[in-house]
TORKOL-4160 file (C-alpha; in steps of 0.2 Angstrom, whole numbers, padded with zeros to 4 digits, m for minus):
424
<pt num="1" X="0231" Y="m0046" Z="m0547"/>
<pt num="2" X="0224" Y="m0042" Z="m0566"/>
<pt num="3" X="0208" Y="m0031" Z="m0567"/>
<pt num="4" X="0204" Y="m0036" Z="m0584"/>
<pt num="5" X="0204" Y="m0021" Z="m0593"/>
<pt num="6" X="0202" Y="m0031" Z="m0612"/>
<pt num="7" X="0186" Y="m0037" Z="m0616"/>
<pt num="8" X="0186" Y="m0057" Z="m0610"/>
<pt num="9" X="0167" Y="m0059" Z="m0609"/>
<pt num="10" X="0173" Y="m0075" Z="m0600"/>
<pt num="11" X="0158" Y="m0078" Z="m0596"/>
<pt num="12" X="0132" Y="m0078" Z="m0591"/>
<pt num="13" X="0115" Y="m0078" Z="m0578"/>
<pt num="14" X="0099" Y="m0069" Z="m0582"/>
<pt num="15" X="0090" Y="m0061" Z="m0596"/>
<pt num="16" X="0099" Y="m0054" Z="m0610"/>
<pt num="17" X="0085" Y="m0053" Z="m0620"/>
<pt num="18" X="0066" Y="m0057" Z="m0618"/>
<pt num="19" X="0057" Y="m0061" Z="m0632"/>
<pt num="20" X="0036" Y="m0071" Z="m0641"/>
<pt num="21" X="0034" Y="m0090" Z="m0638"/>
<pt num="22" X="0043" Y="m0102" Z="m0648"/>
<pt num="23" X="0042" Y="m0120" Z="m0651"/>
<pt num="24" X="0056" Y="m0131" Z="m0647"/>
<pt num="25" X="0070" Y="m0131" Z="m0659"/>
<pt num="26" X="0069" Y="m0149" Z="m0664"/>
<pt num="27" X="0078" Y="m0158" Z="m0679"/>
<pt num="28" X="0067" Y="m0174" Z="m0674"/>
<pt num="29" X="0053" Y="m0164" Z="m0681"/>
<pt num="30" X="0035" Y="m0159" Z="m0672"/>
<pt num="31" X="0029" Y="m0169" Z="m0658"/>
<pt num="32" X="0047" Y="m0180" Z="m0655"/>
<pt num="33" X="0059" Y="m0176" Z="m0645"/>
<pt num="34" X="0077" Y="m0185" Z="m0643"/>
<pt num="35" X="0082" Y="m0190" Z="m0627"/>
<pt num="36" X="0087" Y="m0177" Z="m0611"/>
<pt num="37" X="0101" Y="m0173" Z="m0608"/>
<pt num="38" X="0106" Y="m0177" Z="m0589"/>
<pt num="39" X="0102" Y="m0165" Z="m0576"/>
<pt num="40" X="0109" Y="m0162" Z="m0561"/>
<pt num="41" X="0121" Y="m0150" Z="m0545"/>
<pt num="42" X="0129" Y="m0169" Z="m0540"/>
<pt num="43" X="0147" Y="m0166" Z="m0548"/>
<pt num="44" X="0145" Y="m0184" Z="m0556"/>
<pt num="45" X="0149" Y="m0183" Z="m0575"/>
<pt num="46" X="0133" Y="m0187" Z="m0589"/>
<pt num="47" X="0141" Y="m0200" Z="m0600"/>
<pt num="48" X="0157" Y="m0191" Z="m0608"/>
<pt num="49" X="0168" Y="m0198" Z="m0597"/>
<pt num="50" X="0168" Y="m0211" Z="m0581"/>
<pt num="51" X="0164" Y="m0202" Z="m0566"/>
<pt num="52" X="0183" Y="m0206" Z="m0558"/>
<pt num="53" X="0190" Y="m0197" Z="m0573"/>
<pt num="54" X="0179" Y="m0185" Z="m0572"/>
<pt num="55" X="0184" Y="m0179" Z="m0555"/>
<pt num="56" X="0202" Y="m0178" Z="m0559"/>
<pt num="57" X="0196" Y="m0167" Z="m0574"/>
<pt num="58" X="0188" Y="m0159" Z="m0559"/>
<pt num="59" X="0203" Y="m0155" Z="m0549"/>
<pt num="60" X="0211" Y="m0148" Z="m0563"/>
<pt num="61" X="0197" Y="m0135" Z="m0564"/>
<pt num="62" X="0198" Y="m0131" Z="m0544"/>
<pt num="63" X="0216" Y="m0130" Z="m0542"/>
<pt num="64" X="0226" Y="m0116" Z="m0537"/>
<pt num="65" X="0239" Y="m0110" Z="m0547"/>
<pt num="66" X="0257" Y="m0104" Z="m0541"/>
<pt num="67" X="0269" Y="m0091" Z="m0549"/>
<pt num="68" X="0278" Y="m0107" Z="m0554"/>
<pt num="69" X="0262" Y="m0115" Z="m0565"/>
<pt num="70" X="0263" Y="m0097" Z="m0573"/>
<pt num="71" X="0250" Y="m0088" Z="m0565"/>
<pt num="72" X="0250" Y="m0069" Z="m0571"/>
<pt num="73" X="0261" Y="m0060" Z="m0572"/>
<pt num="74" X="0241" Y="m0051" Z="m0573"/>
<pt num="75" X="0227" Y="m0062" Z="m0567"/>
<pt num="76" X="0207" Y="m0062" Z="m0561"/>
<pt num="77" X="0209" Y="m0078" Z="m0549"/>
<pt num="78" X="0221" Y="m0094" Z="m0546"/>
<pt num="79" X="0209" Y="m0106" Z="m0549"/>
<pt num="80" X="0193" Y="m0109" Z="m0563"/>
<pt num="81" X="0183" Y="m0112" Z="m0547"/>
<pt num="82" X="0187" Y="m0094" Z="m0540"/>
<pt num="83" X="0173" Y="m0087" Z="m0552"/>
<pt num="84" X="0164" Y="m0105" Z="m0557"/>
<pt num="85" X="0159" Y="m0113" Z="m0540"/>
<pt num="86" X="0138" Y="m0111" Z="m0536"/>
<pt num="87" X="0130" Y="m0122" Z="m0533"/>
<pt num="88" X="0145" Y="m0135" Z="m0536"/>
<pt num="89" X="0162" Y="m0131" Z="m0549"/>
<pt num="90" X="0157" Y="m0126" Z="m0565"/>
<pt num="91" X="0142" Y="m0114" Z="m0560"/>
<pt num="92" X="0141" Y="m0096" Z="m0560"/>
<pt num="93" X="0145" Y="m0085" Z="m0546"/>
<pt num="94" X="0143" Y="m0067" Z="m0539"/>
<pt num="95" X="0162" Y="m0063" Z="m0546"/>
<pt num="96" X="0162" Y="m0046" Z="m0554"/>
<pt num="97" X="0176" Y="m0042" Z="m0570"/>
<pt num="98" X="0180" Y="m0025" Z="m0574"/>
<pt num="99" X="0178" Y="m0020" Z="m0592"/>
<pt num="100" X="0184" Y="m0002" Z="m0601"/>
<pt num="101" X="0188" Y="0003" Z="m0616"/>
<pt num="102" X="0187" Y="0020" Z="m0627"/>
<pt num="103" X="0180" Y="0025" Z="m0645"/>
<pt num="104" X="0194" Y="0028" Z="m0658"/>
<pt num="105" X="0194" Y="0045" Z="m0670"/>
<pt num="106" X="0182" Y="0033" Z="m0681"/>
<pt num="107" X="0169" Y="0032" Z="m0667"/>
<pt num="108" X="0173" Y="0014" Z="m0666"/>
<pt num="109" X="0174" Y="0006" Z="m0649"/>
<pt num="110" X="0191" Y="m0001" Z="m0641"/>
<pt num="111" X="0195" Y="m0012" Z="m0625"/>
<pt num="112" X="0212" Y="m0009" Z="m0617"/>
<pt num="113" X="0222" Y="m0020" Z="m0608"/>
<pt num="114" X="0240" Y="m0015" Z="m0597"/>
<pt num="115" X="0246" Y="m0002" Z="m0601"/>
<pt num="116" X="0259" Y="0012" Z="m0598"/>
<pt num="117" X="0249" Y="0024" Z="m0590"/>
<pt num="118" X="0252" Y="0017" Z="m0572"/>
<pt num="119" X="0269" Y="0012" Z="m0572"/>
<pt num="120" X="0272" Y="0001" Z="m0558"/>
<pt num="121" X="0283" Y="m0014" Z="m0553"/>
<pt num="122" X="0266" Y="m0023" Z="m0547"/>
<pt num="123" X="0258" Y="m0025" Z="m0563"/>
<pt num="124" X="0241" Y="m0019" Z="m0557"/>
<pt num="125" X="0229" Y="m0014" Z="m0571"/>
<pt num="126" X="0223" Y="0005" Z="m0567"/>
<pt num="127" X="0209" Y="0014" Z="m0579"/>
<pt num="128" X="0215" Y="0031" Z="m0587"/>
<pt num="129" X="0206" Y="0044" Z="m0589"/>
<pt num="130" X="0205" Y="0042" Z="m0607"/>
<pt num="131" X="0196" Y="0026" Z="m0606"/>
<pt num="132" X="0177" Y="0031" Z="m0603"/>
<pt num="133" X="0167" Y="0016" Z="m0607"/>
<pt num="134" X="0165" Y="0005" Z="m0591"/>
<pt num="135" X="0154" Y="m0008" Z="m0585"/>
<pt num="136" X="0155" Y="m0025" Z="m0575"/>
<pt num="137" X="0151" Y="m0042" Z="m0582"/>
<pt num="138" X="0147" Y="m0055" Z="m0570"/>
<pt num="139" X="0154" Y="m0074" Z="m0571"/>
<pt num="140" X="0143" Y="m0085" Z="m0581"/>
<pt num="141" X="0139" Y="m0105" Z="m0577"/>
<pt num="142" X="0147" Y="m0118" Z="m0587"/>
<pt num="143" X="0138" Y="m0131" Z="m0581"/>
<pt num="144" X="0129" Y="m0141" Z="m0595"/>
<pt num="145" X="0141" Y="m0131" Z="m0608"/>
<pt num="146" X="0144" Y="m0148" Z="m0618"/>
<pt num="147" X="0127" Y="m0148" Z="m0625"/>
<pt num="148" X="0128" Y="m0133" Z="m0630"/>
<pt num="149" X="0142" Y="m0134" Z="m0641"/>
<pt num="150" X="0134" Y="m0149" Z="m0650"/>
<pt num="151" X="0122" Y="m0139" Z="m0657"/>
<pt num="152" X="0122" Y="m0138" Z="m0675"/>
<pt num="153" X="0126" Y="m0119" Z="m0683"/>
<pt num="154" X="0110" Y="m0124" Z="m0692"/>
<pt num="155" X="0098" Y="m0122" Z="m0679"/>
<pt num="156" X="0106" Y="m0106" Z="m0671"/>
<pt num="157" X="0105" Y="m0098" Z="m0688"/>
<pt num="158" X="0086" Y="m0106" Z="m0691"/>
<pt num="159" X="0081" Y="m0096" Z="m0675"/>
<pt num="160" X="0088" Y="m0079" Z="m0679"/>
<pt num="161" X="0079" Y="m0080" Z="m0696"/>
<pt num="162" X="0062" Y="m0084" Z="m0689"/>
<pt num="163" X="0063" Y="m0073" Z="m0675"/>
<pt num="164" X="0068" Y="m0059" Z="m0687"/>
<pt num="165" X="0051" Y="m0064" Z="m0697"/>
<pt num="166" X="0039" Y="m0068" Z="m0687"/>
<pt num="167" X="0042" Y="m0053" Z="m0675"/>
<pt num="168" X="0041" Y="m0043" Z="m0692"/>
<pt num="169" X="0060" Y="m0036" Z="m0690"/>
<pt num="170" X="0056" Y="m0032" Z="m0671"/>
<pt num="171" X="0067" Y="m0045" Z="m0663"/>
<pt num="172" X="0084" Y="m0050" Z="m0674"/>
<pt num="173" X="0097" Y="m0061" Z="m0665"/>
<pt num="174" X="0114" Y="m0060" Z="m0673"/>
<pt num="175" X="0122" Y="m0077" Z="m0677"/>
<pt num="176" X="0141" Y="m0073" Z="m0675"/>
<pt num="177" X="0155" Y="m0081" Z="m0683"/>
<pt num="178" X="0169" Y="m0081" Z="m0673"/>
<pt num="179" X="0185" Y="m0091" Z="m0675"/>
<pt num="180" X="0187" Y="m0107" Z="m0668"/>
<pt num="181" X="0207" Y="m0104" Z="m0663"/>
<pt num="182" X="0215" Y="m0124" Z="m0662"/>
<pt num="183" X="0210" Y="m0123" Z="m0680"/>
<pt num="184" X="0214" Y="m0111" Z="m0689"/>
<pt num="185" X="0203" Y="m0102" Z="m0703"/>
<pt num="186" X="0189" Y="m0112" Z="m0697"/>
<pt num="187" X="0171" Y="m0101" Z="m0689"/>
<pt num="188" X="0158" Y="m0105" Z="m0682"/>
<pt num="189" X="0142" Y="m0100" Z="m0674"/>
<pt num="190" X="0148" Y="m0093" Z="m0657"/>
<pt num="191" X="0138" Y="m0097" Z="m0641"/>
<pt num="192" X="0149" Y="m0097" Z="m0626"/>
<pt num="193" X="0153" Y="m0079" Z="m0616"/>
<pt num="194" X="0143" Y="m0062" Z="m0615"/>
<pt num="195" X="0148" Y="m0058" Z="m0630"/>
<pt num="196" X="0146" Y="m0076" Z="m0642"/>
<pt num="197" X="0165" Y="m0074" Z="m0643"/>
<pt num="198" X="0168" Y="m0091" Z="m0643"/>
<pt num="199" X="0160" Y="m0107" Z="m0654"/>
<pt num="200" X="0172" Y="m0122" Z="m0645"/>
<pt num="201" X="0175" Y="m0125" Z="m0627"/>
<pt num="202" X="0194" Y="m0128" Z="m0631"/>
<pt num="203" X="0195" Y="m0111" Z="m0639"/>
<pt num="204" X="0185" Y="m0104" Z="m0624"/>
<pt num="205" X="0197" Y="m0113" Z="m0611"/>
<pt num="206" X="0212" Y="m0107" Z="m0618"/>
<pt num="207" X="0205" Y="m0091" Z="m0617"/>
<pt num="208" X="0203" Y="m0093" Z="m0599"/>
<pt num="209" X="0218" Y="m0099" Z="m0595"/>
<pt num="210" X="0227" Y="m0083" Z="m0602"/>
<pt num="211" X="0214" Y="m0068" Z="m0598"/>
<pt num="212" X="0210" Y="m0076" Z="m0582"/>
<pt num="213" X="0224" Y="m0084" Z="m0574"/>
<pt num="214" X="0238" Y="m0074" Z="m0587"/>
<pt num="215" X="0243" Y="m0094" Z="m0591"/>
<pt num="216" X="0249" Y="m0095" Z="m0607"/>
<pt num="217" X="0247" Y="m0113" Z="m0617"/>
<pt num="218" X="0248" Y="m0120" Z="m0633"/>
<pt num="219" X="0234" Y="m0110" Z="m0641"/>
<pt num="220" X="0237" Y="m0094" Z="m0633"/>
<pt num="221" X="0255" Y="m0095" Z="m0633"/>
<pt num="222" X="0261" Y="m0075" Z="m0630"/>
<pt num="223" X="0261" Y="m0067" Z="m0612"/>
<pt num="224" X="0251" Y="m0049" Z="m0609"/>
<pt num="225" X="0265" Y="m0043" Z="m0604"/>
<pt num="226" X="0282" Y="m0048" Z="m0601"/>
<pt num="227" X="0284" Y="m0036" Z="m0584"/>
<pt num="228" X="0288" Y="m0046" Z="m0571"/>
<pt num="229" X="0285" Y="m0065" Z="m0581"/>
<pt num="230" X="0297" Y="m0078" Z="m0576"/>
<pt num="231" X="0290" Y="m0094" Z="m0583"/>
<pt num="232" X="0295" Y="m0099" Z="m0599"/>
<pt num="233" X="0280" Y="m0099" Z="m0613"/>
<pt num="234" X="0268" Y="m0109" Z="m0615"/>
<pt num="235" X="0267" Y="m0109" Z="m0596"/>
<pt num="236" X="0257" Y="m0126" Z="m0599"/>
<pt num="237" X="0260" Y="m0140" Z="m0607"/>
<pt num="238" X="0256" Y="m0158" Z="m0609"/>
<pt num="239" X="0260" Y="m0168" Z="m0596"/>
<pt num="240" X="0261" Y="m0187" Z="m0594"/>
<pt num="241" X="0243" Y="m0193" Z="m0600"/>
<pt num="242" X="0247" Y="m0181" Z="m0615"/>
<pt num="243" X="0235" Y="m0168" Z="m0610"/>
<pt num="244" X="0238" Y="m0150" Z="m0604"/>
<pt num="245" X="0227" Y="m0142" Z="m0592"/>
<pt num="246" X="0216" Y="m0134" Z="m0606"/>
<pt num="247" X="0211" Y="m0149" Z="m0612"/>
<pt num="248" X="0207" Y="m0158" Z="m0593"/>
<pt num="249" X="0197" Y="m0139" Z="m0591"/>
<pt num="250" X="0188" Y="m0142" Z="m0608"/>
<pt num="251" X="0183" Y="m0162" Z="m0603"/>
<pt num="252" X="0180" Y="m0157" Z="m0588"/>
<pt num="253" X="0163" Y="m0144" Z="m0595"/>
<pt num="254" X="0158" Y="m0154" Z="m0609"/>
<pt num="255" X="0156" Y="m0168" Z="m0596"/>
<pt num="256" X="0145" Y="m0159" Z="m0584"/>
<pt num="257" X="0127" Y="m0162" Z="m0582"/>
<pt num="258" X="0113" Y="m0149" Z="m0587"/>
<pt num="259" X="0108" Y="m0137" Z="m0570"/>
<pt num="260" X="0094" Y="m0146" Z="m0563"/>
<pt num="261" X="0077" Y="m0137" Z="m0562"/>
<pt num="262" X="0067" Y="m0136" Z="m0544"/>
<pt num="263" X="0054" Y="m0150" Z="m0548"/>
<pt num="264" X="0045" Y="m0147" Z="m0532"/>
<pt num="265" X="0041" Y="m0128" Z="m0536"/>
<pt num="266" X="0040" Y="m0131" Z="m0556"/>
<pt num="267" X="0022" Y="m0141" Z="m0549"/>
<pt num="268" X="0017" Y="m0127" Z="m0541"/>
<pt num="269" X="m0001" Y="m0121" Z="m0548"/>
<pt num="270" X="0010" Y="m0103" Z="m0547"/>
<pt num="271" X="0023" Y="m0108" Z="m0558"/>
<pt num="272" X="0014" Y="m0118" Z="m0569"/>
<pt num="273" X="0003" Y="m0104" Z="m0573"/>
<pt num="274" X="0017" Y="m0092" Z="m0574"/>
<pt num="275" X="0026" Y="m0102" Z="m0589"/>
<pt num="276" X="0013" Y="m0101" Z="m0596"/>
<pt num="277" X="0011" Y="m0082" Z="m0596"/>
<pt num="278" X="0030" Y="m0082" Z="m0600"/>
<pt num="279" X="0027" Y="m0091" Z="m0615"/>
<pt num="280" X="0013" Y="m0078" Z="m0619"/>
<pt num="281" X="0019" Y="m0062" Z="m0618"/>
<pt num="282" X="0035" Y="m0068" Z="m0628"/>
<pt num="283" X="0050" Y="m0072" Z="m0619"/>
<pt num="284" X="0050" Y="m0088" Z="m0627"/>
<pt num="285" X="0055" Y="m0080" Z="m0643"/>
<pt num="286" X="0073" Y="m0076" Z="m0635"/>
<pt num="287" X="0073" Y="m0087" Z="m0620"/>
<pt num="288" X="0069" Y="m0104" Z="m0628"/>
<pt num="289" X="0064" Y="m0116" Z="m0619"/>
<pt num="290" X="0072" Y="m0131" Z="m0629"/>
<pt num="291" X="0084" Y="m0136" Z="m0640"/>
<pt num="292" X="0093" Y="m0151" Z="m0645"/>
<pt num="293" X="0110" Y="m0157" Z="m0652"/>
<pt num="294" X="0117" Y="m0164" Z="m0668"/>
<pt num="295" X="0119" Y="m0179" Z="m0672"/>
<pt num="296" X="0132" Y="m0191" Z="m0664"/>
<pt num="297" X="0146" Y="m0192" Z="m0673"/>
<pt num="298" X="0144" Y="m0177" Z="m0679"/>
<pt num="299" X="0160" Y="m0167" Z="m0683"/>
<pt num="300" X="0162" Y="m0149" Z="m0677"/>
<pt num="301" X="0176" Y="m0135" Z="m0674"/>
<pt num="302" X="0185" Y="m0139" Z="m0690"/>
<pt num="303" X="0186" Y="m0155" Z="m0689"/>
<pt num="304" X="0195" Y="m0158" Z="m0671"/>
<pt num="305" X="0178" Y="m0161" Z="m0661"/>
<pt num="306" X="0168" Y="m0176" Z="m0665"/>
<pt num="307" X="0151" Y="m0176" Z="m0657"/>
<pt num="308" X="0149" Y="m0192" Z="m0644"/>
<pt num="309" X="0136" Y="m0200" Z="m0640"/>
<pt num="310" X="0134" Y="m0193" Z="m0622"/>
<pt num="311" X="0131" Y="m0178" Z="m0632"/>
<pt num="312" X="0124" Y="m0182" Z="m0647"/>
<pt num="313" X="0106" Y="m0183" Z="m0652"/>
<pt num="314" X="0099" Y="m0174" Z="m0633"/>
<pt num="315" X="0087" Y="m0163" Z="m0630"/>
<pt num="316" X="0088" Y="m0149" Z="m0616"/>
<pt num="317" X="0080" Y="m0134" Z="m0609"/>
<pt num="318" X="0093" Y="m0118" Z="m0607"/>
<pt num="319" X="0081" Y="m0105" Z="m0611"/>
<pt num="320" X="0091" Y="m0096" Z="m0625"/>
<pt num="321" X="0094" Y="m0095" Z="m0641"/>
<pt num="322" X="0112" Y="m0090" Z="m0638"/>
<pt num="323" X="0111" Y="m0075" Z="m0650"/>
<pt num="324" X="0118" Y="m0057" Z="m0647"/>
<pt num="325" X="0103" Y="m0047" Z="m0645"/>
<pt num="326" X="0105" Y="m0027" Z="m0641"/>
<pt num="327" X="0091" Y="m0027" Z="m0625"/>
<pt num="328" X="0095" Y="m0009" Z="m0621"/>
<pt num="329" X="0109" Y="m0016" Z="m0609"/>
<pt num="330" X="0122" Y="m0016" Z="m0619"/>
<pt num="331" X="0140" Y="m0007" Z="m0615"/>
<pt num="332" X="0148" Y="0000" Z="m0628"/>
<pt num="333" X="0161" Y="m0014" Z="m0628"/>
<pt num="334" X="0165" Y="m0025" Z="m0645"/>
<pt num="335" X="0175" Y="m0040" Z="m0644"/>
<pt num="336" X="0193" Y="m0038" Z="m0643"/>
<pt num="337" X="0199" Y="m0049" Z="m0657"/>
<pt num="338" X="0217" Y="m0051" Z="m0653"/>
<pt num="339" X="0213" Y="m0054" Z="m0633"/>
<pt num="340" X="0201" Y="m0068" Z="m0640"/>
<pt num="341" X="0209" Y="m0077" Z="m0655"/>
<pt num="342" X="0226" Y="m0072" Z="m0651"/>
<pt num="343" X="0239" Y="m0060" Z="m0658"/>
<pt num="344" X="0243" Y="m0068" Z="m0674"/>
<pt num="345" X="0222" Y="m0065" Z="m0677"/>
<pt num="346" X="0224" Y="m0053" Z="m0691"/>
<pt num="347" X="0238" Y="m0064" Z="m0700"/>
<pt num="348" X="0225" Y="m0079" Z="m0705"/>
<pt num="349" X="0211" Y="m0078" Z="m0716"/>
<pt num="350" X="0195" Y="m0083" Z="m0706"/>
<pt num="351" X="0181" Y="m0092" Z="m0716"/>
<pt num="352" X="0163" Y="m0082" Z="m0714"/>
<pt num="353" X="0172" Y="m0069" Z="m0702"/>
<pt num="354" X="0163" Y="m0054" Z="m0705"/>
<pt num="355" X="0172" Y="m0038" Z="m0695"/>
<pt num="356" X="0158" Y="m0027" Z="m0697"/>
<pt num="357" X="0146" Y="m0041" Z="m0688"/>
<pt num="358" X="0157" Y="m0040" Z="m0673"/>
<pt num="359" X="0161" Y="m0021" Z="m0671"/>
<pt num="360" X="0143" Y="m0020" Z="m0673"/>
<pt num="361" X="0138" Y="m0029" Z="m0659"/>
<pt num="362" X="0144" Y="m0019" Z="m0646"/>
<pt num="363" X="0129" Y="m0017" Z="m0638"/>
<pt num="364" X="0124" Y="m0033" Z="m0640"/>
<pt num="365" X="0125" Y="m0047" Z="m0625"/>
<pt num="366" X="0120" Y="m0065" Z="m0628"/>
<pt num="367" X="0102" Y="m0070" Z="m0622"/>
<pt num="368" X="0107" Y="m0075" Z="m0604"/>
<pt num="369" X="0101" Y="m0094" Z="m0604"/>
<pt num="370" X="0090" Y="m0095" Z="m0589"/>
<pt num="371" X="0091" Y="m0114" Z="m0584"/>
<pt num="372" X="0098" Y="m0113" Z="m0566"/>
<pt num="373" X="0094" Y="m0094" Z="m0563"/>
<pt num="374" X="0087" Y="m0098" Z="m0549"/>
<pt num="375" X="0104" Y="m0100" Z="m0539"/>
<pt num="376" X="0112" Y="m0086" Z="m0547"/>
<pt num="377" X="0111" Y="m0070" Z="m0533"/>
<pt num="378" X="0116" Y="m0057" Z="m0547"/>
<pt num="379" X="0108" Y="m0055" Z="m0563"/>
<pt num="380" X="0110" Y="m0048" Z="m0579"/>
<pt num="381" X="0126" Y="m0045" Z="m0587"/>
<pt num="382" X="0132" Y="m0032" Z="m0577"/>
<pt num="383" X="0126" Y="m0042" Z="m0559"/>
<pt num="384" X="0117" Y="m0025" Z="m0557"/>
<pt num="385" X="0097" Y="m0031" Z="m0555"/>
<pt num="386" X="0096" Y="m0042" Z="m0537"/>
<pt num="387" X="0078" Y="m0049" Z="m0541"/>
<pt num="388" X="0067" Y="m0054" Z="m0557"/>
<pt num="389" X="0057" Y="m0039" Z="m0559"/>
<pt num="390" X="0070" Y="m0029" Z="m0558"/>
<pt num="391" X="0080" Y="m0039" Z="m0574"/>
<pt num="392" X="0065" Y="m0041" Z="m0583"/>
<pt num="393" X="0060" Y="m0024" Z="m0580"/>
<pt num="394" X="0077" Y="m0018" Z="m0586"/>
<pt num="395" X="0073" Y="m0025" Z="m0605"/>
<pt num="396" X="0072" Y="m0012" Z="m0616"/>
<pt num="397" X="0077" Y="m0012" Z="m0634"/>
<pt num="398" X="0073" Y="m0027" Z="m0644"/>
<pt num="399" X="0064" Y="m0034" Z="m0630"/>
<pt num="400" X="0055" Y="m0015" Z="m0627"/>
<pt num="401" X="0037" Y="m0025" Z="m0633"/>
<pt num="402" X="0038" Y="m0041" Z="m0623"/>
<pt num="403" X="0044" Y="m0029" Z="m0605"/>
<pt num="404" X="0025" Y="m0019" Z="m0609"/>
<pt num="405" X="0018" Y="m0035" Z="m0609"/>
<pt num="406" X="0023" Y="m0038" Z="m0594"/>
<pt num="407" X="0022" Y="m0020" Z="m0587"/>
<pt num="408" X="0003" Y="m0022" Z="m0591"/>
<pt num="409" X="0001" Y="m0041" Z="m0582"/>
<pt num="410" X="m0010" Y="m0038" Z="m0565"/>
<pt num="411" X="0002" Y="m0040" Z="m0551"/>
<pt num="412" X="m0005" Y="m0058" Z="m0549"/>
<pt num="413" X="0002" Y="m0064" Z="m0566"/>
<pt num="414" X="0017" Y="m0053" Z="m0565"/>
<pt num="415" X="0021" Y="m0064" Z="m0547"/>
<pt num="416" X="0016" Y="m0080" Z="m0556"/>
<pt num="417" X="0031" Y="m0078" Z="m0569"/>
<pt num="418" X="0043" Y="m0074" Z="m0554"/>
<pt num="419" X="0035" Y="m0090" Z="m0546"/>
<pt num="420" X="0041" Y="m0100" Z="m0564"/>
<pt num="421" X="0059" Y="m0092" Z="m0564"/>
<pt num="422" X="0061" Y="m0097" Z="m0546"/>
<pt num="423" X="0059" Y="m0115" Z="m0552"/>
<pt num="424" X="0073" Y="m0114" Z="m0567"/>
């Protein structure tokens, strides 16, 4: 069993950053929003594929892998659905993964993977005493992420600039360029995973198959360890339809509907009041209510994906800026580059890649999207907060002013914000 000592941040729940009110990021201009993205927890397609194809892709997502499929030798789960299943396949879960590392002689955080400190024929990961940076990361929601992938880089970059300008530098989300693994040399603004380590759902899928299930694939052909490995590489290859499992995973996530809001709860006076207060005290600076995808036909991910009609020019409501922030809950573990981008990543010249920015993000986390948060039993990146109030009060760092504004509210107004969150 893989306890995941690397820094795969495969994954998101409540409040990675709270922050003053921001209008929808809308390329269409003030007062105009494009058609809304479909929402629902109904296992139906958002229109990217027909429902029959979507069910086939979900079947691959839900499938339990066996050793003969390439499972392991190190793994966290035997199926994507094990960690992404509430309330439907692709949603979050209460599954936590261990992350550990240490600081090297230069003061840089280093994550570790399997090691020889505990030799064993059972291929179990253990934590050596030397690895004194330790934390848990909770599995994230994937529903609606096709719309997130379709957001243009410029939208996220402008959000970062706007935050810095309007808060006089107190809140500055980091728009981090990350490698697009399927297009060597290409980078894009990260948006997937607790550390924004991926911008492409195909890259994200290949990473997950290797680092969560130990299944090598076209994008990640190298095993974490050769011990007890009995299946040739890459483990997963295209089948008769020309698609490998990572292609089905990617298409499944791209075709999922966005998490649906609880319309009845949202219509209550308390929730409506809480929504206004959420904006007034500044939570919307980072938990941005509305984003808009790029136009259909826009080519992204280094030319590997053209945004289809089903995803293009859609408004959606994630309550996130998809940027990295330090809100006082960071665990000190930076992105493990070779783990997330392949063992040959340093042999490739990546456009716009800043290793300095990657290393500086050790205590920064992605603003957790709040859509669907009412279905999350455990909140924050480590799952350590169990109520909305607890999660809000943990926000410090860049979010200190916003948390102070919350604390200054009356008990009734604080509860109104909680009622609003219960509608998301």
